[in-house]
Structure formats: structure tokens, C-alpha cells
Predicted model as a PDB file, atoms N, CA, C, CB and O in Angstrom, pLDDT in the B-factor column:
MODEL        1                                                                  
ATOM      1  N   MET A   1    -176.024 -26.164  53.818  1.00 70.00           N  
ATOM      2  CA  MET A   1    -176.515 -25.777  55.115  1.00 70.00           C  
ATOM      3  C   MET A   1    -176.740 -27.030  55.966  1.00 70.00           C  
ATOM      4  CB  MET A   1    -177.811 -24.954  54.981  1.00 70.00           C  
ATOM      5  O   MET A   1    -177.389 -27.976  55.521  1.00 70.00           O  
ATOM      6  N   ASN A   2    -176.205 -27.035  57.185  1.00 81.00           N  
ATOM      7  CA  ASN A   2    -176.376 -28.167  58.087  1.00 81.00           C  
ATOM      8  C   ASN A   2    -177.701 -28.053  58.815  1.00 81.00           C  
ATOM      9  CB  ASN A   2    -175.217 -28.248  59.091  1.00 81.00           C  
ATOM     10  O   ASN A   2    -177.945 -27.086  59.536  1.00 81.00           O  
ATOM     11  N   THR A   3    -178.550 -29.044  58.622  1.00 91.00           N  
ATOM     12  CA  THR A   3    -179.806 -29.092  59.360  1.00 91.00           C  
ATOM     13  C   THR A   3    -179.518 -29.716  60.711  1.00 91.00           C  
ATOM     14  CB  THR A   3    -180.906 -29.894  58.585  1.00 91.00           C  
ATOM     15  O   THR A   3    -178.908 -30.783  60.790  1.00 91.00           O  
ATOM     16  N   ARG A   4    -179.946 -29.068  61.756  1.00 90.00           N  
ATOM     17  CA  ARG A   4    -179.688 -29.574  63.102  1.00 90.00           C  
ATOM     18  C   ARG A   4    -180.918 -30.286  63.628  1.00 90.00           C  
ATOM     19  CB  ARG A   4    -179.281 -28.431  64.052  1.00 90.00           C  
ATOM     20  O   ARG A   4    -182.053 -29.920  63.323  1.00 90.00           O  
ATOM     21  N   LYS A   5    -180.669 -31.300  64.415  1.00 93.00           N  
ATOM     22  CA  LYS A   5    -181.726 -32.065  65.062  1.00 93.00           C  
ATOM     23  C   LYS A   5    -181.539 -31.932  66.568  1.00 93.00           C  
ATOM     24  CB  LYS A   5    -181.705 -33.571  64.614  1.00 93.00           C  
ATOM     25  O   LYS A   5    -180.425 -31.738  67.053  1.00 93.00           O  
ATOM     26  N   THR A   6    -182.614 -32.035  67.278  1.00 94.00           N  
ATOM     27  CA  THR A   6    -182.574 -31.954  68.737  1.00 94.00           C  
ATOM     28  C   THR A   6    -182.779 -33.342  69.311  1.00 94.00           C  
ATOM     29  CB  THR A   6    -183.649 -30.969  69.278  1.00 94.00           C  
ATOM     30  O   THR A   6    -183.576 -34.132  68.804  1.00 94.00           O  
ATOM     31  N   MET A   7    -182.037 -33.627  70.390  1.00 93.00           N  
ATOM     32  CA  MET A   7    -182.219 -34.897  71.079  1.00 93.00           C  
ATOM     33  C   MET A   7    -182.213 -34.650  72.577  1.00 93.00           C  
ATOM     34  CB  MET A   7    -181.118 -35.913  70.682  1.00 93.00           C  
ATOM     35  O   MET A   7    -181.690 -33.642  73.054  1.00 93.00           O  
ATOM     36  N   THR A   8    -182.794 -35.574  73.303  1.00 95.00           N  
ATOM     37  CA  THR A   8    -182.772 -35.522  74.758  1.00 95.00           C  
ATOM     38  C   THR A   8    -181.712 -36.496  75.236  1.00 95.00           C  
ATOM     39  CB  THR A   8    -184.172 -35.858  75.371  1.00 95.00           C  
ATOM     40  O   THR A   8    -181.639 -37.632  74.767  1.00 95.00           O  
ATOM     41  N   LEU A   9    -180.900 -36.046  76.163  1.00 94.00           N  
ATOM     42  CA  LEU A   9    -179.814 -36.872  76.683  1.00 94.00           C  
ATOM     43  C   LEU A   9    -180.004 -37.004  78.188  1.00 94.00           C  
ATOM     44  CB  LEU A   9    -178.409 -36.260  76.340  1.00 94.00           C  
ATOM     45  O   LEU A   9    -180.043 -36.002  78.901  1.00 94.00           O  
ATOM     46  N   ASN A  10    -180.120 -38.214  78.662  1.00 97.00           N  
ATOM     47  CA  ASN A  10    -180.289 -38.469  80.091  1.00 97.00           C  
ATOM     48  C   ASN A  10    -178.936 -38.829  80.697  1.00 97.00           C  
ATOM     49  CB  ASN A  10    -181.326 -39.604  80.339  1.00 97.00           C  
ATOM     50  O   ASN A  10    -178.339 -39.841  80.331  1.00 97.00           O  
ATOM     51  N   LEU A  11    -178.459 -38.009  81.612  1.00 97.00           N  
ATOM     52  CA  LEU A  11    -177.183 -38.236  82.278  1.00 97.00           C  
ATOM     53  C   LEU A  11    -177.402 -38.345  83.782  1.00 97.00           C  
ATOM     54  CB  LEU A  11    -176.183 -37.103  81.952  1.00 97.00           C  
ATOM     55  O   LEU A  11    -178.355 -37.790  84.328  1.00 97.00           O  
ATOM     56  N   THR A  12    -176.507 -39.065  84.436  1.00 98.00           N  
ATOM     57  CA  THR A  12    -176.548 -39.108  85.894  1.00 98.00           C  
ATOM     58  C   THR A  12    -176.059 -37.762  86.432  1.00 98.00           C  
ATOM     59  CB  THR A  12    -175.677 -40.289  86.451  1.00 98.00           C  
ATOM     60  O   THR A  12    -175.495 -36.954  85.695  1.00 98.00           O  
ATOM     61  N   GLU A  13    -176.279 -37.540  87.697  1.00 98.00           N  
ATOM     62  CA  GLU A  13    -175.796 -36.304  88.326  1.00 98.00           C  
ATOM     63  C   GLU A  13    -174.274 -36.208  88.198  1.00 98.00           C  
ATOM     64  CB  GLU A  13    -176.218 -36.248  89.822  1.00 98.00           C  
ATOM     65  O   GLU A  13    -173.741 -35.134  87.917  1.00 98.00           O  
ATOM     66  N   ALA A  14    -173.584 -37.313  88.400  1.00 98.00           N  
ATOM     67  CA  ALA A  14    -172.115 -37.317  88.291  1.00 98.00           C  
ATOM     68  C   ALA A  14    -171.674 -36.962  86.868  1.00 98.00           C  
ATOM     69  CB  ALA A  14    -171.544 -38.701  88.695  1.00 98.00           C  
ATOM     70  O   ALA A  14    -170.734 -36.189  86.682  1.00 98.00           O  
ATOM     71  N   GLU A  15    -172.354 -37.530  85.863  1.00 98.00           N  
ATOM     72  CA  GLU A  15    -172.020 -37.225  84.470  1.00 98.00           C  
ATOM     73  C   GLU A  15    -172.282 -35.758  84.149  1.00 98.00           C  
ATOM     74  CB  GLU A  15    -172.821 -38.119  83.520  1.00 98.00           C  
ATOM     75  O   GLU A  15    -171.499 -35.130  83.436  1.00 98.00           O  
ATOM     76  N   MET A  16    -173.384 -35.204  84.673  1.00 97.00           N  
ATOM     77  CA  MET A  16    -173.689 -33.789  84.472  1.00 97.00           C  
ATOM     78  C   MET A  16    -172.619 -32.907  85.110  1.00 97.00           C  
ATOM     79  CB  MET A  16    -175.068 -33.449  85.052  1.00 97.00           C  
ATOM     80  O   MET A  16    -172.245 -31.879  84.545  1.00 97.00           O  
ATOM     81  N   GLN A  17    -172.127 -33.301  86.280  1.00 98.00           N  
ATOM     82  CA  GLN A  17    -171.072 -32.530  86.945  1.00 98.00           C  
ATOM     83  C   GLN A  17    -169.790 -32.548  86.118  1.00 98.00           C  
ATOM     84  CB  GLN A  17    -170.802 -33.087  88.359  1.00 98.00           C  
ATOM     85  O   GLN A  17    -169.122 -31.523  85.983  1.00 98.00           O  
ATOM     86  N   VAL A  18    -169.446 -33.703  85.569  1.00 98.00           N  
ATOM     87  CA  VAL A  18    -168.261 -33.805  84.714  1.00 98.00           C  
ATOM     88  C   VAL A  18    -168.432 -32.932  83.477  1.00 98.00           C  
ATOM     89  CB  VAL A  18    -168.004 -35.275  84.304  1.00 98.00           C  
ATOM     90  O   VAL A  18    -167.519 -32.199  83.097  1.00 98.00           O  
ATOM     91  N   LEU A  19    -169.601 -33.014  82.852  1.00 98.00           N  
ATOM     92  CA  LEU A  19    -169.871 -32.205  81.664  1.00 98.00           C  
ATOM     93  C   LEU A  19    -169.769 -30.722  81.985  1.00 98.00           C  
ATOM     94  CB  LEU A  19    -171.258 -32.527  81.098  1.00 98.00           C  
ATOM     95  O   LEU A  19    -169.167 -29.960  81.228  1.00 98.00           O  
ATOM     96  N   GLY A  20    -170.354 -30.310  83.102  1.00 97.00           N  
ATOM     97  CA  GLY A  20    -170.287 -28.907  83.514  1.00 97.00           C  
ATOM     98  C   GLY A  20    -168.866 -28.461  83.798  1.00 97.00           C  
ATOM     99  O   GLY A  20    -168.453 -27.385  83.367  1.00 97.00           O  
ATOM    100  N   SER A  21    -168.118 -29.277  84.518  1.00 98.00           N  
ATOM    101  CA  SER A  21    -166.732 -28.929  84.862  1.00 98.00           C  
ATOM    102  C   SER A  21    -165.860 -28.818  83.616  1.00 98.00           C  
ATOM    103  CB  SER A  21    -166.140 -29.974  85.819  1.00 98.00           C  
ATOM    104  O   SER A  21    -165.087 -27.871  83.469  1.00 98.00           O  
ATOM    105  N   LEU A  22    -165.994 -29.798  82.719  1.00 98.00           N  
ATOM    106  CA  LEU A  22    -165.188 -29.765  81.493  1.00 98.00           C  
ATOM    107  C   LEU A  22    -165.557 -28.590  80.599  1.00 98.00           C  
ATOM    108  CB  LEU A  22    -165.354 -31.066  80.722  1.00 98.00           C  
ATOM    109  O   LEU A  22    -164.682 -27.966  79.999  1.00 98.00           O  
ATOM    110  N   SER A  23    -166.850 -28.286  80.507  1.00 97.00           N  
ATOM    111  CA  SER A  23    -167.258 -27.176  79.648  1.00 97.00           C  
ATOM    112  C   SER A  23    -166.735 -25.846  80.197  1.00 97.00           C  
ATOM    113  CB  SER A  23    -168.793 -27.132  79.518  1.00 97.00           C  
ATOM    114  O   SER A  23    -166.352 -24.965  79.427  1.00 97.00           O  
ATOM    115  N   GLU A  24    -166.717 -25.700  81.516  1.00 98.00           N  
ATOM    116  CA  GLU A  24    -166.140 -24.493  82.119  1.00 98.00           C  
ATOM    117  C   GLU A  24    -164.636 -24.438  81.900  1.00 98.00           C  
ATOM    118  CB  GLU A  24    -166.452 -24.439  83.620  1.00 98.00           C  
ATOM    119  O   GLU A  24    -164.095 -23.400  81.517  1.00 98.00           O  
ATOM    120  N   LYS A  25    -163.963 -25.554  82.143  1.00 98.00           N  
ATOM    121  CA  LYS A  25    -162.506 -25.615  82.000  1.00 98.00           C  
ATOM    122  C   LYS A  25    -162.081 -25.292  80.571  1.00 98.00           C  
ATOM    123  CB  LYS A  25    -161.987 -27.001  82.402  1.00 98.00           C  
ATOM    124  O   LYS A  25    -161.097 -24.581  80.364  1.00 98.00           O  
ATOM    125  N   LYS A  26    -162.805 -25.803  79.594  1.00 97.00           N  
ATOM    126  CA  LYS A  26    -162.472 -25.610  78.180  1.00 97.00           C  
ATOM    127  C   LYS A  26    -163.111 -24.347  77.597  1.00 97.00           C  
ATOM    128  CB  LYS A  26    -162.913 -26.823  77.374  1.00 97.00           C  
ATOM    129  O   LYS A  26    -162.863 -23.993  76.444  1.00 97.00           O  
ATOM    130  N   ASP A  27    -163.929 -23.675  78.398  1.00 98.00           N  
ATOM    131  CA  ASP A  27    -164.654 -22.477  77.955  1.00 98.00           C  
ATOM    132  C   ASP A  27    -165.484 -22.774  76.713  1.00 98.00           C  
ATOM    133  CB  ASP A  27    -163.672 -21.326  77.671  1.00 98.00           C  
ATOM    134  O   ASP A  27    -165.459 -22.031  75.731  1.00 98.00           O  
ATOM    135  N   LEU A  28    -166.224 -23.886  76.783  1.00 98.00           N  
ATOM    136  CA  LEU A  28    -167.112 -24.312  75.705  1.00 98.00           C  
ATOM    137  C   LEU A  28    -168.500 -24.539  76.283  1.00 98.00           C  
ATOM    138  CB  LEU A  28    -166.579 -25.601  75.007  1.00 98.00           C  
ATOM    139  O   LEU A  28    -168.650 -24.840  77.467  1.00 98.00           O  
ATOM    140  N   SER A  29    -169.506 -24.394  75.443  1.00 97.00           N  
ATOM    141  CA  SER A  29    -170.840 -24.777  75.888  1.00 97.00           C  
ATOM    142  C   SER A  29    -170.875 -26.299  76.030  1.00 97.00           C  
ATOM    143  CB  SER A  29    -171.941 -24.272  74.889  1.00 97.00           C  
ATOM    144  O   SER A  29    -170.022 -27.000  75.485  1.00 97.00           O  
ATOM    145  N   LYS A  30    -171.846 -26.793  76.750  1.00 96.00           N  
ATOM    146  CA  LYS A  30    -171.980 -28.246  76.902  1.00 96.00           C  
ATOM    147  C   LYS A  30    -172.215 -28.904  75.551  1.00 96.00           C  
ATOM    148  CB  LYS A  30    -173.131 -28.589  77.866  1.00 96.00           C  
ATOM    149  O   LYS A  30    -171.695 -29.987  75.281  1.00 96.00           O  
ATOM    150  N   THR A  31    -172.997 -28.249  74.705  1.00 96.00           N  
ATOM    151  CA  THR A  31    -173.256 -28.782  73.367  1.00 96.00           C  
ATOM    152  C   THR A  31    -171.974 -28.836  72.555  1.00 96.00           C  
ATOM    153  CB  THR A  31    -174.306 -27.933  72.640  1.00 96.00           C  
ATOM    154  O   THR A  31    -171.699 -29.842  71.901  1.00 96.00           O  
ATOM    155  N   ALA A  32    -171.181 -27.760  72.589  1.00 97.00           N  
ATOM    156  CA  ALA A  32    -169.921 -27.726  71.837  1.00 97.00           C  
ATOM    157  C   ALA A  32    -168.959 -28.797  72.347  1.00 97.00           C  
ATOM    158  CB  ALA A  32    -169.265 -26.332  71.938  1.00 97.00           C  
ATOM    159  O   ALA A  32    -168.265 -29.440  71.560  1.00 97.00           O  
ATOM    160  N   LEU A  33    -168.921 -28.983  73.653  1.00 97.00           N  
ATOM    161  CA  LEU A  33    -168.038 -29.998  74.227  1.00 97.00           C  
ATOM    162  C   LEU A  33    -168.455 -31.397  73.771  1.00 97.00           C  
ATOM    163  CB  LEU A  33    -168.049 -29.914  75.766  1.00 97.00           C  
ATOM    164  O   LEU A  33    -167.601 -32.213  73.423  1.00 97.00           O  
ATOM    165  N   LEU A  34    -169.759 -31.679  73.769  1.00 97.00           N  
ATOM    166  CA  LEU A  34    -170.230 -32.986  73.322  1.00 97.00           C  
ATOM    167  C   LEU A  34    -169.972 -33.191  71.828  1.00 97.00           C  
ATOM    168  CB  LEU A  34    -171.721 -33.141  73.623  1.00 97.00           C  
ATOM    169  O   LEU A  34    -169.633 -34.298  71.409  1.00 97.00           O  
ATOM    170  N   ARG A  35    -170.127 -32.144  71.025  1.00 96.00           N  
ATOM    171  CA  ARG A  35    -169.804 -32.259  69.599  1.00 96.00           C  
ATOM    172  C   ARG A  35    -168.327 -32.560  69.399  1.00 96.00           C  
ATOM    173  CB  ARG A  35    -170.182 -30.972  68.855  1.00 96.00           C  
ATOM    174  O   ARG A  35    -167.960 -33.398  68.574  1.00 96.00           O  
ATOM    175  N   GLN A  36    -167.477 -31.866  70.164  1.00 97.00           N  
ATOM    176  CA  GLN A  36    -166.035 -32.094  70.066  1.00 97.00           C  
ATOM    177  C   GLN A  36    -165.692 -33.535  70.471  1.00 97.00           C  
ATOM    178  CB  GLN A  36    -165.265 -31.085  70.958  1.00 97.00           C  
ATOM    179  O   GLN A  36    -164.874 -34.189  69.825  1.00 97.00           O  
ATOM    180  N   ALA A  37    -166.319 -34.014  71.533  1.00 97.00           N  
ATOM    181  CA  ALA A  37    -166.079 -35.388  71.987  1.00 97.00           C  
ATOM    182  C   ALA A  37    -166.510 -36.395  70.928  1.00 97.00           C  
ATOM    183  CB  ALA A  37    -166.823 -35.658  73.304  1.00 97.00           C  
ATOM    184  O   ALA A  37    -165.831 -37.397  70.705  1.00 97.00           O  
ATOM    185  N   LEU A  38    -167.630 -36.132  70.283  1.00 96.00           N  
ATOM    186  CA  LEU A  38    -168.119 -37.019  69.230  1.00 96.00           C  
ATOM    187  C   LEU A  38    -167.144 -37.056  68.050  1.00 96.00           C  
ATOM    188  CB  LEU A  38    -169.511 -36.568  68.755  1.00 96.00           C  
ATOM    189  O   LEU A  38    -166.852 -38.127  67.518  1.00 96.00           O  
ATOM    190  N   ARG A  39    -166.643 -35.889  67.643  1.00 97.00           N  
ATOM    191  CA  ARG A  39    -165.669 -35.851  66.538  1.00 97.00           C  
ATOM    192  C   ARG A  39    -164.375 -36.580  66.913  1.00 97.00           C  
ATOM    193  CB  ARG A  39    -165.354 -34.390  66.151  1.00 97.00           C  
ATOM    194  O   ARG A  39    -163.779 -37.260  66.078  1.00 97.00           O  
ATOM    195  N   MET A  40    -163.943 -36.435  68.174  1.00 96.00           N  
ATOM    196  CA  MET A  40    -162.733 -37.119  68.626  1.00 96.00           C  
ATOM    197  C   MET A  40    -162.936 -38.633  68.609  1.00 96.00           C  
ATOM    198  CB  MET A  40    -162.341 -36.647  70.040  1.00 96.00           C  
ATOM    199  O   MET A  40    -162.065 -39.378  68.159  1.00 96.00           O  
ATOM    200  N   TYR A  41    -164.083 -39.079  69.099  1.00 96.00           N  
ATOM    201  CA  TYR A  41    -164.396 -40.508  69.110  1.00 96.00           C  
ATOM    202  C   TYR A  41    -164.416 -41.049  67.682  1.00 96.00           C  
ATOM    203  CB  TYR A  41    -165.756 -40.767  69.806  1.00 96.00           C  
ATOM    204  O   TYR A  41    -163.908 -42.140  67.422  1.00 96.00           O  
ATOM    205  N   GLN A  42    -165.000 -40.291  66.761  1.00 96.00           N  
ATOM    206  CA  GLN A  42    -165.072 -40.700  65.358  1.00 96.00           C  
ATOM    207  C   GLN A  42    -163.666 -40.831  64.768  1.00 96.00           C  
ATOM    208  CB  GLN A  42    -165.907 -39.689  64.539  1.00 96.00           C  
ATOM    209  O   GLN A  42    -163.381 -41.792  64.053  1.00 96.00           O  
ATOM    210  N   LEU A  43    -162.794 -39.879  65.061  1.00 96.00           N  
ATOM    211  CA  LEU A  43    -161.414 -39.914  64.569  1.00 96.00           C  
ATOM    212  C   LEU A  43    -160.660 -41.121  65.128  1.00 96.00           C  
ATOM    213  CB  LEU A  43    -160.680 -38.616  64.942  1.00 96.00           C  
ATOM    214  O   LEU A  43    -159.963 -41.822  64.394  1.00 96.00           O  
ATOM    215  N   ILE A  44    -160.805 -41.354  66.417  1.00 96.00           N  
ATOM    216  CA  ILE A  44    -160.128 -42.493  67.050  1.00 96.00           C  
ATOM    217  C   ILE A  44    -160.617 -43.806  66.440  1.00 96.00           C  
ATOM    218  CB  ILE A  44    -160.367 -42.490  68.581  1.00 96.00           C  
ATOM    219  O   ILE A  44    -159.811 -44.678  66.116  1.00 96.00           O  
ATOM    220  N   GLU A  45    -161.922 -43.948  66.283  1.00 95.00           N  
ATOM    221  CA  GLU A  45    -162.477 -45.161  65.684  1.00 95.00           C  
ATOM    222  C   GLU A  45    -161.929 -45.399  64.282  1.00 95.00           C  
ATOM    223  CB  GLU A  45    -163.998 -45.076  65.637  1.00 95.00           C  
ATOM    224  O   GLU A  45    -161.567 -46.524  63.937  1.00 95.00           O  
ATOM    225  N   ALA A  46    -161.866 -44.340  63.472  1.00 96.00           N  
ATOM    226  CA  ALA A  46    -161.361 -44.471  62.103  1.00 96.00           C  
ATOM    227  C   ALA A  46    -159.910 -44.933  62.102  1.00 96.00           C  
ATOM    228  CB  ALA A  46    -161.489 -43.139  61.351  1.00 96.00           C  
ATOM    229  O   ALA A  46    -159.532 -45.799  61.313  1.00 96.00           O  
ATOM    230  N   ARG A  47    -159.103 -44.363  62.978  1.00 96.00           N  
ATOM    231  CA  ARG A  47    -157.689 -44.752  63.015  1.00 96.00           C  
ATOM    232  C   ARG A  47    -157.514 -46.173  63.538  1.00 96.00           C  
ATOM    233  CB  ARG A  47    -156.893 -43.778  63.885  1.00 96.00           C  
ATOM    234  O   ARG A  47    -156.662 -46.911  63.044  1.00 96.00           O  
ATOM    235  N   LEU A  48    -158.305 -46.562  64.524  1.00 95.00           N  
ATOM    236  CA  LEU A  48    -158.233 -47.941  65.025  1.00 95.00           C  
ATOM    237  C   LEU A  48    -158.651 -48.934  63.943  1.00 95.00           C  
ATOM    238  CB  LEU A  48    -159.124 -48.111  66.273  1.00 95.00           C  
ATOM    239  O   LEU A  48    -158.062 -50.007  63.815  1.00 95.00           O  
ATOM    240  N   GLU A  49    -159.670 -48.570  63.167  1.00 95.00           N  
ATOM    241  CA  GLU A  49    -160.118 -49.443  62.072  1.00 95.00           C  
ATOM    242  C   GLU A  49    -159.041 -49.600  61.005  1.00 95.00           C  
ATOM    243  CB  GLU A  49    -161.397 -48.889  61.438  1.00 95.00           C  
ATOM    244  O   GLU A  49    -159.026 -50.596  60.283  1.00 95.00           O  
ATOM    245  N   ASN A  50    -158.138 -48.624  60.898  1.00 96.00           N  
ATOM    246  CA  ASN A  50    -157.023 -48.694  59.950  1.00 96.00           C  
ATOM    247  C   ASN A  50    -155.817 -49.418  60.530  1.00 96.00           C  
ATOM    248  CB  ASN A  50    -156.619 -47.300  59.519  1.00 96.00           C  
ATOM    249  O   ASN A  50    -154.751 -49.432  59.913  1.00 96.00           O  
ATOM    250  N   GLY A  51    -155.969 -50.022  61.713  1.00 95.00           N  
ATOM    251  CA  GLY A  51    -154.900 -50.820  62.297  1.00 95.00           C  
ATOM    252  C   GLY A  51    -153.958 -50.046  63.196  1.00 95.00           C  
ATOM    253  O   GLY A  51    -152.953 -50.597  63.646  1.00 95.00           O  
ATOM    254  N   GLU A  52    -154.253 -48.786  63.471  1.00 96.00           N  
ATOM    255  CA  GLU A  52    -153.400 -48.004  64.358  1.00 96.00           C  
ATOM    256  C   GLU A  52    -153.776 -48.286  65.808  1.00 96.00           C  
ATOM    257  CB  GLU A  52    -153.520 -46.492  64.047  1.00 96.00           C  
ATOM    258  O   GLU A  52    -154.845 -48.831  66.084  1.00 96.00           O  
ATOM    259  N   LYS A  53    -152.888 -47.912  66.737  1.00 95.00           N  
ATOM    260  CA  LYS A  53    -153.145 -48.079  68.163  1.00 95.00           C  
ATOM    261  C   LYS A  53    -153.114 -46.714  68.832  1.00 95.00           C  
ATOM    262  CB  LYS A  53    -152.109 -49.037  68.812  1.00 95.00           C  
ATOM    263  O   LYS A  53    -152.509 -45.772  68.320  1.00 95.00           O  
ATOM    264  N   LEU A  54    -153.771 -46.618  69.981  1.00 95.00           N  
ATOM    265  CA  LEU A  54    -153.837 -45.381  70.742  1.00 95.00           C  
ATOM    266  C   LEU A  54    -153.089 -45.588  72.049  1.00 95.00           C  
ATOM    267  CB  LEU A  54    -155.313 -44.950  70.998  1.00 95.00           C  
ATOM    268  O   LEU A  54    -153.350 -46.543  72.780  1.00 95.00           O  
ATOM    269  N   PHE A  55    -152.148 -44.678  72.341  1.00 96.00           N  
ATOM    270  CA  PHE A  55    -151.332 -44.776  73.549  1.00 96.00           C  
ATOM    271  C   PHE A  55    -151.323 -43.458  74.311  1.00 96.00           C  
ATOM    272  CB  PHE A  55    -149.902 -45.189  73.197  1.00 96.00           C  
ATOM    273  O   PHE A  55    -151.477 -42.383  73.730  1.00 96.00           O  
ATOM    274  N   PHE A  56    -151.141 -43.563  75.624  1.00 96.00           N  
ATOM    275  CA  PHE A  56    -150.769 -42.427  76.454  1.00 96.00           C  
ATOM    276  C   PHE A  56    -149.316 -42.646  76.820  1.00 96.00           C  
ATOM    277  CB  PHE A  56    -151.692 -42.286  77.738  1.00 96.00           C  
ATOM    278  O   PHE A  56    -148.894 -43.774  77.072  1.00 96.00           O  
ATOM    279  N   GLU A  57    -148.551 -41.564  76.849  1.00 97.00           N  
ATOM    280  CA  GLU A  57    -147.140 -41.660  77.207  1.00 97.00           C  
ATOM    281  C   GLU A  57    -146.830 -40.684  78.324  1.00 97.00           C  
ATOM    282  CB  GLU A  57    -146.241 -41.388  75.986  1.00 97.00           C  
ATOM    283  O   GLU A  57    -147.173 -39.505  78.242  1.00 97.00           O  
ATOM    284  N   ASP A  58    -146.180 -41.179  79.371  1.00 97.00           N  
ATOM    285  CA  ASP A  58    -145.741 -40.333  80.472  1.00 97.00           C  
ATOM    286  C   ASP A  58    -144.543 -39.517  80.001  1.00 97.00           C  
ATOM    287  CB  ASP A  58    -145.383 -41.183  81.735  1.00 97.00           C  
ATOM    288  O   ASP A  58    -143.542 -40.085  79.564  1.00 97.00           O  
ATOM    289  N   GLU A  59    -144.634 -38.198  80.085  1.00 96.00           N  
ATOM    290  CA  GLU A  59    -143.551 -37.340  79.583  1.00 96.00           C  
ATOM    291  C   GLU A  59    -142.224 -37.605  80.278  1.00 96.00           C  
ATOM    292  CB  GLU A  59    -143.923 -35.883  79.754  1.00 96.00           C  
ATOM    293  O   GLU A  59    -141.168 -37.581  79.646  1.00 96.00           O  
ATOM    294  N   LYS A  60    -142.281 -37.856  81.573  1.00 97.00           N  
ATOM    295  CA  LYS A  60    -141.046 -38.030  82.341  1.00 97.00           C  
ATOM    296  C   LYS A  60    -140.420 -39.401  82.134  1.00 97.00           C  
ATOM    297  CB  LYS A  60    -141.316 -37.817  83.812  1.00 97.00           C  
ATOM    298  O   LYS A  60    -139.231 -39.506  81.832  1.00 97.00           O  
ATOM    299  N   THR A  61    -141.213 -40.445  82.295  1.00 97.00           N  
ATOM    300  CA  THR A  61    -140.667 -41.800  82.256  1.00 97.00           C  
ATOM    301  C   THR A  61    -140.707 -42.416  80.862  1.00 97.00           C  
ATOM    302  CB  THR A  61    -141.423 -42.681  83.214  1.00 97.00           C  
ATOM    303  O   THR A  61    -140.064 -43.437  80.618  1.00 97.00           O  
ATOM    304  N   LYS A  62    -141.454 -41.806  79.948  1.00 96.00           N  
ATOM    305  CA  LYS A  62    -141.660 -42.326  78.591  1.00 96.00           C  
ATOM    306  C   LYS A  62    -142.406 -43.654  78.585  1.00 96.00           C  
ATOM    307  CB  LYS A  62    -140.325 -42.491  77.888  1.00 96.00           C  
ATOM    308  O   LYS A  62    -142.468 -44.337  77.563  1.00 96.00           O  
ATOM    309  N   GLU A  63    -142.974 -44.017  79.742  1.00 97.00           N  
ATOM    310  CA  GLU A  63    -143.765 -45.241  79.833  1.00 97.00           C  
ATOM    311  C   GLU A  63    -145.046 -45.054  79.027  1.00 97.00           C  
ATOM    312  CB  GLU A  63    -144.087 -45.598  81.319  1.00 97.00           C  
ATOM    313  O   GLU A  63    -145.701 -44.015  79.106  1.00 97.00           O  
ATOM    314  N   LYS A  64    -145.392 -46.082  78.247  1.00 97.00           N  
ATOM    315  CA  LYS A  64    -146.579 -46.023  77.404  1.00 97.00           C  
ATOM    316  C   LYS A  64    -147.625 -46.999  77.905  1.00 97.00           C  
ATOM    317  CB  LYS A  64    -146.225 -46.323  75.943  1.00 97.00           C  
ATOM    318  O   LYS A  64    -147.311 -48.073  78.418  1.00 97.00           O  
ATOM    319  N   ALA A  65    -148.893 -46.590  77.741  1.00 97.00           N  
ATOM    320  CA  ALA A  65    -150.018 -47.464  78.077  1.00 97.00           C  
ATOM    321  C   ALA A  65    -151.001 -47.405  76.913  1.00 97.00           C  
ATOM    322  CB  ALA A  65    -150.705 -47.037  79.436  1.00 97.00           C  
ATOM    323  O   ALA A  65    -151.402 -46.324  76.481  1.00 97.00           O  
ATOM    324  N   GLU A  66    -151.379 -48.556  76.420  1.00 96.00           N  
ATOM    325  CA  GLU A  66    -152.323 -48.600  75.300  1.00 96.00           C  
ATOM    326  C   GLU A  66    -153.743 -48.358  75.811  1.00 96.00           C  
ATOM    327  CB  GLU A  66    -152.236 -49.962  74.557  1.00 96.00           C  
ATOM    328  O   GLU A  66    -154.136 -48.887  76.851  1.00 96.00           O  
ATOM    329  N   VAL A  67    -154.496 -47.566  75.080  1.00 93.00           N  
ATOM    330  CA  VAL A  67    -155.894 -47.294  75.403  1.00 93.00           C  
ATOM    331  C   VAL A  67    -156.749 -48.250  74.597  1.00 93.00           C  
ATOM    332  CB  VAL A  67    -156.278 -45.804  75.108  1.00 93.00           C  
ATOM    333  O   VAL A  67    -156.648 -48.306  73.371  1.00 93.00           O  
ATOM    334  N   MET A  68    -157.594 -49.004  75.291  1.00 90.00           N  
ATOM    335  CA  MET A  68    -158.462 -49.961  74.618  1.00 90.00           C  
ATOM    336  C   MET A  68    -159.851 -49.352  74.517  1.00 90.00           C  
ATOM    337  CB  MET A  68    -158.499 -51.328  75.373  1.00 90.00           C  
ATOM    338  O   MET A  68    -160.407 -48.902  75.519  1.00 90.00           O  
ATOM    339  N   MET A  69    -160.411 -49.334  73.321  1.00 85.00           N  
ATOM    340  CA  MET A  69    -161.740 -48.784  73.095  1.00 85.00           C  
ATOM    341  C   MET A  69    -162.745 -49.931  73.017  1.00 85.00           C  
ATOM    342  CB  MET A  69    -161.777 -47.923  71.799  1.00 85.00           C  
ATOM    343  O   MET A  69    -162.457 -50.985  72.449  1.00 85.00           O  
ATOM    344  N   LEU A  70    -163.903 -49.717  73.582  1.00 82.00           N  
ATOM    345  CA  LEU A  70    -164.956 -50.740  73.531  1.00 82.00           C  
ATOM    346  C   LEU A  70    -165.805 -50.556  72.298  1.00 82.00           C  
ATOM    347  CB  LEU A  70    -165.835 -50.690  74.787  1.00 82.00           C  
ATOM    348  O   LEU A  70    -166.745 -51.320  72.076  1.00 82.00           O  
TER     349      LEU A  70                                                      
ENDMDL                                                                          
END                                                                             
């Protein structure tokens, strides 16, 4: 059984608007969207630690741009 913990998150108005817009677009609660983002970040970090790189590729031009994580 997963024990859940509660936390307070302070966001700017702009960040709250982005969170609201994305949660509506994806039809997810804000909590579910943040959990999904956390899992994605964890996956990306693990792959980068294994020496892999993250790229975006333009479908039309096939131009690639590397994404740098801080």
C-alpha cells in the first residue's frame, strides 16, 4: 500500500495558469499531471545518467535539437 504525503506547492500565477491549461488539455487533475511530470523527469534523468541524450526532431526537416537538462 502506498502511503501518501501532502505538501504545499507555491507557484506563480503564470505557473498556475500553465498547470491549469495543461491539466484541462490532458484531461488530468493537477495532481495527476504533476505526478506524470515527476515520473517523466525521473526517466529522463536516469537515461541521461546512462550516457544517453535527449533530442527533439522536426518531422518535416528532420532537424534535431539536443535538450539540455539542468
